[in-house]
C-alpha positions, 0 to 999 in steps of 0.5 A, spaced: 637 689 497 637 692 504 634 699 501 629 694 498 627 691 505 626 698 508 622 700 502 617 694 503 617 695 511 616 703 510 610 701 505 607 696 510 607 701 515 604 706 511 598 701 509 597 699 516 597 706 518 592 708 513 588 702 516 588 704 523 582 708 525 580 711 532 574 707 532 570 702 527 563 700 528 559 695 525 552 697 525 546 692 524 541 698 521 543 705 520 537 710 520 537 716 514 533 721 518 532 724 511 528 718 508 526 714 514 530 708 510 535 703 513 542 701 511 544 694 513 550 691 516 554 697 515 561 699 517 563 706 520 570 708 520 572 714 525 578 718 526 579 725 530 572 725 532 569 725 525 566 720 521 571 718 516 567 713 511 561 709 511 559 702 507 558 695 506 561 691 512 562 686 507 567 691 503 571 692 509 577 688 509 581 689 516 583 686 522 582 692 527 578 691 533 571 694 532 565 696 536 559 691 535 552 694 534 550 689 529 544 687 532 542 694 534 539 700 530 543 706 529 541 713 529 545 720 529 546 723 536 540 727 538 539 734 539 535 738 544 533 745 542 531 747 549 534 745 556 536 748 562 542 744 565 544 748 571 536 747 573 534 742 578 527 739 577 526 738 584 528 745 586 522 750 583 518 756 586 522 759 593 526 753 593 530 756 587 532 762 592 537 757 596 541 755 590 547 760 588 550 760 581 556 756 583 551 750 586 547 751 580 553 750 575 555 743 579 548 741 578 549 742 571 555 737 571 550 732 573 545 734 569 550 734 563 552 727 564 545 725 564 543 728 558 549 725 554 547 718 557 540 719 554 543 720 547 543 727 546 549 729 544 548 736 542 543 741 546 541 749 546 541 751 553 536 757 553 537 761 560 542 760 566 544 765 571 551 768 572 553 765 565 553 758 569 551 754 563 557 758 559 562 755 564 559 748 563 559 749 556 567 750 556 568 745 561 565 740 557 569 742 551 575 742 555 574 735 557 574 736 564 567 733 565 562 729 560 556 732 557 553 734 550 555 739 546 552 745 548 550 752 545 549 756 551 545 763 551 547 765 558 542 769 562 535 770 558 533 777 557 526 779 560 523 786 562 522 788 569 517 784 573 517 779 567 517 772 566 525 772 566 526 776 572 526 774 579 519 776 582 520 772 588 523 777 593 520 784 596 522 790 593 527 792 599 531 786 597 532 790 590 533 783 586 533 783 579 535 777 574 541 778 570 538 779 563 533 784 565 533 791 561 528 796 558 528 799 552 531 798 545 538 800 546 539 797 553 537 791 550 542 791 545 547 792 551 545 786 554 545 782 547 552 785 547 554 783 554 551 776 553 556 775 547 562 778 551 561 773 556 561 767 551 553 766 549 552 762 542 545 764 542 540 769 545 534 767 548 528 773 551 522 772 554 516 775 549 511 773 554 509 771 561 510 764 563 508 758 567 513 758 572 514 765 574 510 769 579 506 774 577 506 774 570 500 772 565 502 766 561 498 769 555 501 776 555 506 780 551 512 782 554 517 787 550 514 792 545 515 790 538 521 795 537 524 792 543 524 785 540 527 788 534 532 791 537 534 784 540 534 780 534 538 785 530 543 786 535 544 778 535 544 777 528 549 783 527 553 779 532 552 772 528 547 769 534 540 766 533 535 768 537 530 764 541 523 767 544 520 764 549 512 765 547 506 762 550 501 768 548 498 769 541 500 776 540 507 775 543 508 769 538 506 773 532 510 779 534 516 775 535 516 772 528 515 779 526 521 781 529 525 776 526 526 770 531 529 764 529 525 759 534 519 760 538 519 756 544 513 753 547 508 756 542 502 754 546 496 759 544 499 760 537 493 761 532 493 759 525 495 765 522 501 765 527 502 758 524 502 761 517 507 767 519 512 762 522 512 758 515 513 764 511 519 766 515 521 759 516 521 760 524 521 753 527 516 752 533 519 748 539 514 745 543 515 742 550 509 737 550 511 732 555 513 736 561 506 738 562 504 731 566 510 732 570 508 739 572 501 737 574 503 730 578 510 732 581 510 740 581 507 741 588 513 737 591 518 740 587 516 747 590 512 750 584 507 755 586 499 754 586 499 760 581 504 756 576 500 749 577 493 753 575 497 756 569 499 749 567 492 747 568 490 752 563 496 751 558 497 744 557 492 741 553 492 747 549 499 747 547 498 740 545 492 741 540 496 747 538 502 742 536 497 738 533 495 744 528 502 746 527 504 739 525 498 738 520 499 745 517 507 743 515 510 748 520 518 747 521 518 743 528 524 743 533 525 738 538 525 742 545 523 739 551 525 744 557 529 739 561 529 742 568 522 742 569 522 735 569 528 730 571 534 731 566 535 724 562 528 723 561 529 728 554 527 722 550 520 721 553 518 727 549 518 722 542 512 718 544 508 724 546 510 728 539 507 722 536 501 721 540 499 728 538 500 728 531 507 726 528 509 720 525 515 717 529 520 719 523 517 726 524 519 726 531 526 723 530 527 728 524 525 734 529 531 731 534 536 730 528 536 734 521 531 739 523 534 741 530 541 741 526 538 746 521 535 750 527 542 750 530 546 752 524 550 745 524 547 741 519 554 740 516 556 737 523 551 734 526 544 730 524 545 725 520 551 719 520 555 721 514 562 722 512 565 728 515 560 729 520 562 729 528 562 722 530 555 722 534 552 716 534 547 712 538 544 705 538 537 702 541 535 695 541 529 695 537 526 699 531 524 706 533 520 707 527 516 701 530 517 703 537 518 710 539 518 708 546 525 705 545 528 712 545 527 712 552 532 707 553 538 708 549 543 703 550 549 706 546 552 713 546 558 716 542 560 723 542 566 726 538 568 719 536 569 717 544 564 712 547 560 714 553 555 709 554 555 701 552 
């Protein structure tokens, strides 16, 4: 009898253990970004940071405590393909010279929390001085500070005097940015160096830019041979490549060189869009931040030269975005956060809709599209068994009111609640 009772007790304990989960969510409406449909009144079971099961709440039989999202619209955690977490939207132009690399890293801690709070659970950080973004990435992974999962690039690669160089000081200071190199073999060495210190993606500047001193925003930087060396070395090391490119020729040259994404894409031509489609290259177009640059940029220290360039670029980029969407190009969600305040990433959804996307397409860009671009489709982008428990919720249907993604009310990353 004693053995029988022990066996029964053991079976009960095993059953209780089987029923115990790290977290249980009752979800009112779960969006499937692939189809744009909702599954209603669902349970989500979470174990060890991943989704263990999803199903109808009426089939769930347990007394476990649960997180009640039964009145909310539930989505997978959002992904941003282009942020600068160590940057400050109030510190541009010559003000940047006052910020040391350690100070930028501390700024990144604040911005990482704000970004996660906004519902973005995975981001690519495309450019940071002194590998500060990699230090931040590692601190988040170690649980020292809260923040999104980061795919960090380390310093952006650029030509001498180009967009990714530091052009603010005169010659006697002999200052250049960390990622500056000229010539194919020097650039291969820079890729190897970034990889050595922890980079998980490579970013280079294929054209001039808006916020750099003395560069023509539309002019190509790097010859084809240099771009090809960067891409080949990165791919050899298992790293994807993002190319900052505004001008048409620089865009097409970067696509020919084999990059995985084009950032900004402002002056892209129809032939450039077709080239991107043929090669499967994602276009990441920051169509929100132009308004912020022109309204707040001067106060943040942006040079008048930069403001004039943005007046030239902003509207053209948005029209290019419309043409790319209409043509069926692969579109990523990339906001260039740090140009505007971190945590406002979700404001871009409404701009993407205004300039040609459906609400579902804009959400797809920040979920399944970016998951594909990041090489992380097995882990993020949808709410499915086996994927990371990265889950957000909003109060209204985002397919009916895309603006609701500005105010995410619940955030879970890796099965841990960050905001409720």
